[in-house]
C-alpha positions as CSV (number, residue, x, y, z in Angstrom):
1,X,-52.0,-13.9,1.7
2,X,-54.0,-12.5,4.6
3,X,-51.9,-9.4,4.7
4,X,-52.3,-8.9,0.9
5,X,-56.1,-9.3,1.3
6,X,-56.1,-6.6,4.0
7,X,-54.1,-4.2,1.9
8,X,-56.4,-4.7,-1.1
9,X,-59.5,-4.2,1.0
10,X,-58.0,-1.0,2.5
11,X,-56.9,0.1,-1.0
12,X,-60.5,-0.3,-2.2
13,X,-61.8,1.8,0.7
14,X,-59.1,4.5,0.1
15,X,-59.3,4.4,-3.6
16,X,-63.1,4.5,-4.2
17,X,-63.3,8.3,-3.7
18,X,-60.5,8.7,-6.2
19,X,-62.3,6.4,-8.6
20,X,-65.5,8.4,-8.5
21,X,-63.6,11.6,-9.1
22,X,-61.5,10.1,-11.9
23,X,-64.6,8.7,-13.6
24,X,-66.3,12.1,-13.4
25,X,-63.2,13.8,-14.8
26,X,-63.0,11.3,-17.7
27,X,-66.7,12.0,-18.6
28,X,-66.1,15.8,-18.6
29,X,-62.7,15.7,-20.4
30,X,-64.0,13.2,-23.0
31,X,-66.4,15.9,-24.0
32,X,-63.5,18.4,-24.5
33,X,-63.7,20.4,-21.3
34,X,-60.8,20.5,-18.9
35,X,-61.7,19.8,-15.2
36,X,-59.3,21.1,-12.7
37,X,-61.8,21.9,-10.0
38,X,-62.0,18.4,-8.5
39,X,-60.4,19.3,-5.2
40,X,-62.9,22.1,-4.5
41,X,-65.9,20.0,-5.7
42,X,-64.9,17.1,-3.5
43,X,-64.6,19.3,-0.5
44,X,-68.0,20.8,-1.0
45,X,-69.5,17.4,-1.6
46,X,-67.9,16.2,1.7
47,X,-69.1,19.1,3.8
48,X,-72.6,19.1,2.4
49,X,-72.8,15.3,3.0
50,X,-71.7,15.9,6.6
51,X,-74.2,18.7,7.2
52,X,-77.1,16.8,5.5
53,X,-76.4,13.5,7.3
54,X,-76.1,15.2,10.7
55,X,-79.4,17.0,10.3
56,X,-81.5,14.3,8.5
57,X,-79.8,11.0,9.3
58,X,-80.9,9.9,5.8
59,X,-78.4,8.6,3.3
60,X,-80.8,9.2,0.4
61,X,-81.4,12.9,1.4
62,X,-77.6,13.3,1.9
63,X,-76.8,12.0,-1.6
64,X,-79.5,14.2,-3.1
65,X,-78.1,17.3,-1.3
66,X,-74.6,16.4,-2.7
67,X,-76.0,16.0,-6.2
68,X,-77.8,19.3,-5.9
69,X,-74.6,21.3,-5.0
70,X,-72.7,19.4,-7.6
71,X,-75.3,20.2,-10.3
72,X,-75.0,23.9,-9.4
73,X,-71.2,23.8,-9.6
74,X,-71.4,21.9,-12.9
75,X,-73.8,24.5,-14.4
76,X,-71.4,27.3,-13.4
77,X,-68.4,25.5,-15.0
78,X,-70.3,24.6,-18.1
79,X,-71.6,28.2,-18.5
80,X,-68.1,29.6,-18.1
81,X,-66.5,27.1,-20.5
82,X,-69.2,26.3,-23.1
83,X,-71.3,29.4,-23.3
84,X,-68.9,32.2,-22.4
85,X,-65.9,30.2,-23.8
86,X,-63.7,31.4,-20.9
87,X,-60.3,29.8,-20.2
88,X,-61.1,26.4,-19.0
89,X,-58.0,26.1,-16.8
90,X,-58.7,29.3,-15.0
91,X,-62.4,28.3,-14.5
92,X,-61.3,25.0,-13.0
93,X,-58.8,26.6,-10.6
94,X,-61.5,29.1,-9.6
95,X,-63.8,26.2,-8.8
96,X,-61.1,24.7,-6.6
97,X,-60.5,28.0,-4.7
98,X,-64.2,28.6,-4.3
99,X,-65.0,25.1,-3.1
100,X,-62.1,25.1,-0.7
101,X,-63.1,28.5,0.9
102,X,-66.9,27.8,1.0
103,X,-66.4,24.3,2.5
104,X,-64.2,25.7,5.2
105,X,-66.8,28.3,6.1
106,X,-69.8,25.8,6.0
107,X,-67.9,23.2,8.0
108,X,-67.0,25.4,11.0
109,X,-70.1,24.3,13.0
110,X,-69.8,20.6,12.2
111,X,-66.0,20.2,12.4
112,X,-65.0,17.2,14.4
113,X,-68.7,16.0,14.8
114,X,-69.0,12.3,13.9
115,X,-71.8,11.5,11.5
116,X,-74.8,9.6,13.1
117,X,-74.6,6.5,10.9
118,X,-72.7,4.9,8.0
119,X,-73.2,3.7,4.5
120,X,-74.8,0.2,4.5
121,X,-72.7,-2.7,3.5
122,X,-73.6,-5.5,1.0
123,X,-72.9,-8.6,3.1
124,X,-72.0,-11.6,1.0
125,X,-71.9,-14.1,3.8
126,X,-71.3,-17.0,1.4
127,X,-67.8,-15.5,0.7
128,X,-66.7,-15.5,4.4
129,X,-65.0,-18.8,4.2
130,X,-63.4,-18.2,0.8
131,X,-59.6,-17.4,1.2
132,X,-58.6,-14.0,-0.1
133,X,-62.0,-13.2,-1.8
134,X,-63.8,-13.2,1.6
135,X,-61.8,-10.6,3.4
136,X,-61.8,-8.4,0.2
137,X,-65.3,-8.6,-1.1
138,X,-67.6,-10.1,1.5
139,X,-68.4,-6.9,3.4
140,X,-67.9,-3.9,1.0
141,X,-70.2,-0.9,1.3
142,X,-72.8,-0.2,-1.4
143,X,-70.9,2.8,-2.8
144,X,-67.9,0.6,-3.5
145,X,-70.1,-1.8,-5.4
146,X,-71.8,1.0,-7.2
147,X,-68.3,2.2,-8.3
148,X,-67.6,-1.2,-9.8
149,X,-70.9,-1.2,-11.8
150,X,-70.2,2.4,-12.9
151,X,-66.8,1.5,-14.3
152,X,-68.3,-1.3,-16.4
153,X,-71.3,0.9,-17.5
154,X,-69.1,3.8,-18.5
155,X,-66.7,1.6,-20.4
156,X,-69.5,0.0,-22.4
157,X,-71.2,3.4,-22.9
158,X,-68.1,5.1,-24.2
159,X,-66.8,2.3,-26.4
160,X,-69.9,0.3,-27.4
161,X,-72.8,2.7,-27.9
162,X,-73.7,5.4,-30.4
163,X,-74.1,7.9,-27.5
164,X,-70.5,7.1,-26.5
165,X,-69.4,7.6,-30.1
166,X,-71.1,11.1,-30.0
167,X,-69.2,11.8,-26.7
168,X,-65.8,10.9,-28.3
169,X,-66.7,12.9,-31.4
170,X,-67.5,16.1,-29.6
171,X,-64.2,15.7,-27.6
172,X,-62.1,15.0,-30.7
173,X,-63.6,17.0,-33.5
174,X,-66.6,19.1,-32.5
175,X,-67.0,20.8,-35.9
176,X,-67.5,17.4,-37.6
177,X,-69.8,16.3,-34.8
178,X,-71.9,19.5,-35.3
179,X,-72.1,18.9,-39.0
180,X,-73.4,15.4,-38.3
181,X,-76.3,16.9,-36.3
182,X,-74.8,16.4,-32.8
183,X,-75.6,19.3,-30.5
184,X,-72.1,19.9,-29.2
185,X,-73.0,22.6,-26.6
186,X,-76.0,20.7,-25.2
187,X,-74.0,17.5,-24.9
188,X,-71.1,19.3,-23.2
189,X,-73.4,20.8,-20.7
190,X,-74.9,17.4,-19.9
191,X,-71.5,15.7,-19.5
192,X,-70.0,18.5,-17.4
193,X,-73.0,18.3,-15.0
194,X,-73.0,14.5,-14.9
195,X,-69.2,14.4,-14.3
196,X,-69.4,17.0,-11.6
197,X,-72.1,14.9,-9.8
198,X,-69.6,12.0,-9.7
199,X,-66.8,14.2,-8.3
200,X,-69.2,15.5,-5.6
201,X,-70.1,11.9,-4.8
202,X,-66.3,11.3,-4.4
203,X,-66.2,13.8,-1.6
204,X,-69.4,12.3,0.0
205,X,-67.9,8.8,-0.2
206,X,-64.7,10.0,1.5
207,X,-66.7,11.5,4.4
208,X,-69.3,8.8,4.7
209,X,-67.0,5.8,4.4
210,X,-63.3,6.6,4.6
211,X,-63.2,9.3,7.2
212,X,-66.6,9.8,8.9
213,X,-65.8,13.2,10.4
214,X,-65.5,16.6,8.7
215,X,-62.2,18.4,9.0
216,X,-61.1,21.4,7.0
217,X,-59.2,20.4,3.9
218,X,-59.8,16.7,4.5
219,X,-59.3,15.7,0.9
220,X,-55.6,16.6,1.3
221,X,-54.9,17.0,-2.4
222,X,-56.8,13.9,-3.6
223,X,-58.7,16.0,-6.1
224,X,-55.4,16.8,-7.8
225,X,-54.4,13.1,-7.6
226,X,-57.7,12.3,-9.4
227,X,-56.7,14.7,-12.2
228,X,-53.4,12.8,-12.5
229,X,-55.2,9.5,-12.5
230,X,-57.1,10.5,-15.6
231,X,-53.8,10.9,-17.4
232,X,-52.5,7.6,-15.9
233,X,-55.7,5.9,-17.2
234,X,-55.5,7.6,-20.6
235,X,-59.1,8.6,-20.2
236,X,-60.2,4.9,-19.9
237,X,-62.6,4.0,-17.0
238,X,-61.3,0.5,-16.5
239,X,-57.7,1.7,-16.3
240,X,-58.9,4.4,-13.9
241,X,-60.1,1.7,-11.5
242,X,-56.7,0.0,-11.2
243,X,-55.0,3.4,-11.0
244,X,-57.2,4.5,-8.2
245,X,-56.7,1.3,-6.2
246,X,-52.9,1.5,-6.8
247,X,-52.9,5.0,-5.1
248,X,-55.1,3.6,-2.4
249,X,-52.6,0.7,-1.8
250,X,-49.7,3.2,-1.6
251,X,-51.8,5.2,1.0
252,X,-52.5,2.0,2.9
253,X,-48.8,0.9,2.9
254,X,-47.9,4.1,4.7
255,X,-50.4,3.4,7.5
256,X,-49.2,-0.2,7.8
257,X,-45.6,0.9,8.2
258,X,-46.6,3.2,11.0
259,X,-48.5,0.4,12.7
260,X,-45.5,-1.9,12.9
261,X,-43.6,0.8,14.8
262,X,-41.3,2.1,12.1
263,X,-39.0,5.0,13.1
264,X,-39.7,6.7,9.8
265,X,-41.5,10.0,10.5
266,X,-45.2,9.9,9.7
267,X,-44.9,13.0,7.5
268,X,-42.6,11.1,5.2
269,X,-44.9,8.1,5.1
270,X,-47.9,10.3,4.2
271,X,-45.8,11.5,1.2
272,X,-45.6,8.0,-0.3
273,X,-48.7,8.2,-2.5
274,X,-47.9,11.7,-3.8
275,X,-44.2,10.9,-4.5
276,X,-45.3,7.7,-6.3
277,X,-47.7,9.8,-8.4
278,X,-45.0,12.2,-9.5
279,X,-42.7,9.3,-10.3
280,X,-45.3,7.5,-12.3
281,X,-46.1,10.7,-14.2
282,X,-42.5,11.1,-15.0
283,X,-42.2,7.5,-16.2
284,X,-45.3,7.7,-18.4
285,X,-44.1,11.0,-19.9
286,X,-40.8,9.4,-20.7
287,X,-42.3,6.2,-22.1
288,X,-44.9,8.0,-24.2
289,X,-42.7,10.8,-25.4
290,X,-43.0,9.7,-29.0
291,X,-46.6,8.4,-28.8
292,X,-50.0,10.1,-28.8
293,X,-51.1,11.1,-25.3
294,X,-54.6,9.5,-25.7
295,X,-56.3,12.7,-24.6
296,X,-59.3,14.1,-26.6
297,X,-57.9,16.1,-29.5
298,X,-60.0,19.2,-28.8
299,X,-59.5,19.1,-25.0
300,X,-59.4,22.6,-23.7
301,X,-60.3,24.3,-27.0
302,X,-63.6,26.3,-27.0
303,X,-65.9,25.6,-29.8
304,X,-67.7,28.4,-31.7
305,X,-70.4,27.0,-33.9
306,X,-69.9,27.5,-37.7
307,X,-66.4,28.8,-37.2
308,X,-63.9,27.9,-39.9
309,X,-60.7,26.0,-39.4
């Protein structure tokens, strides 16, 4: 039981950045815009968080700086996809390449420098003596708790509010939403920016909590895993939480195997989460081969107002 609690606690730590990125991607793709730039946005969020924290020592200023760069990236992606109606896949890939290159350049001076602080933890001391729950939830950081609240809030927003109905409408059938008086382009701009902020926060969380030192390419493909998690979760925030922690558990198991002195090369152990991701995608594709994918029906399709179908 103690080992299981340790694995779950480590899975939450490893999976929280993926959860933020997946939630941001769900918000963007629910509005009908493909987001393939998560890897680059996470890297920029991480390096900006590192630079800001080293120079200011303030968590609030650091998060504001990450939000600022994320808003700028979101505006660029929204302008390309919504206003110019450019190919959304190409725009997302360009975002990844741009973010990867710029983060490597900005991070040269701070590479290997530990950040002077950490994210505060919400200590629930009354849980310390409770078996299983204590080791898992008693000393989580505030960003992890924020991710829990965000999952619940997004689920209620998407499925229980009129604004969420508007979001689903512009993702499934933007011409009908436009006829009903919903400003499709305005809403898409807003959701792309909001989702990009969450993806940038994912990079910041990875640096501030999971690995508190900037190294080039530190996300190691987690942005692409987040894109896969959106598909696993079928664009549902609650399912995204369990999918993110499942990946985090697979990542943790690899480290645990190394700690017990296994002779398996570490390179193969690091492959476990990615290999499992491929296998799960294959399984889901086979299982759902005759079923609707669950994706927004107009995902990736540019909308031109008053066009005829």
